[in-house]
C-alpha positions as CSV (number, residue, x, y, z in Angstrom):
1,M,4.8,1.0,10.9
2,V,1.9,-1.5,10.8
3,V,-0.4,0.4,8.3
4,F,2.6,0.9,6.0
5,L,3.1,-3.0,5.9
6,L,-0.6,-3.6,6.0
7,L,-0.9,-1.4,2.8
8,I,1.8,-3.0,1.1
9,L,0.6,-6.4,1.8
10,A,-2.9,-5.5,0.6
11,A,-1.2,-3.9,-2.6
12,V,0.9,-7.1,-3.5
13,V,-2.7,-9.2,-2.7
14,L,-4.7,-7.0,-5.1
15,G,-1.8,-7.1,-7.6
16,I,-1.6,-10.8,-7.7
17,I,-5.3,-11.2,-8.0
18,G,-5.5,-8.8,-10.7
19,A,-2.9,-10.2,-12.8
20,V,-3.8,-13.6,-12.6
21,V,-7.8,-13.6,-12.8
22,K,-9.1,-12.8,-16.2
23,G,-11.3,-9.6,-16.2
24,L,-9.8,-8.2,-12.7
25,F,-7.6,-5.6,-14.3
26,Y,-8.8,-3.1,-12.1
27,L,-7.5,-4.9,-9.1
28,L,-4.0,-4.7,-10.4
29,I,-4.7,-0.7,-10.7
30,I,-6.0,-0.4,-7.5
31,G,-2.9,-2.4,-6.1
32,C,-0.6,0.1,-7.8
33,V,-2.4,3.0,-6.4
34,L,-2.1,1.3,-2.9
35,V,1.5,1.0,-3.3
36,A,2.0,4.5,-4.4
37,A,-0.1,5.4,-1.1
38,A,2.1,3.7,1.0
39,L,5.3,4.9,-0.4
40,V,3.9,8.5,0.1
41,F,2.7,7.5,3.6
42,G,6.2,6.3,4.1
43,V,8.1,9.3,3.6
44,V,5.3,11.6,5.2
45,R,6.1,9.5,8.5
46,L,9.7,9.3,7.9
47,R,10.4,13.1,7.4
48,H,7.9,14.1,10.3
49,P,8.4,11.6,13.2
50,Q,5.7,11.5,15.6
51,Q,6.6,11.8,19.4
52,R,5.2,9.3,21.7
53,Q,3.2,10.7,24.4
54,R,2.9,8.8,27.7
């Protein structure tokens, strides 16, 4: 869950920087790719829950 939230946070930060700063449009694209990766990661983790070993 922590990895998912960190990916979303990084995507939001990169997206904001990429949208605001002139000439850094590629950061917005990287942010969009990170959102897609986070969603795929979240769906995979949701469908295949990992059992905790003690």
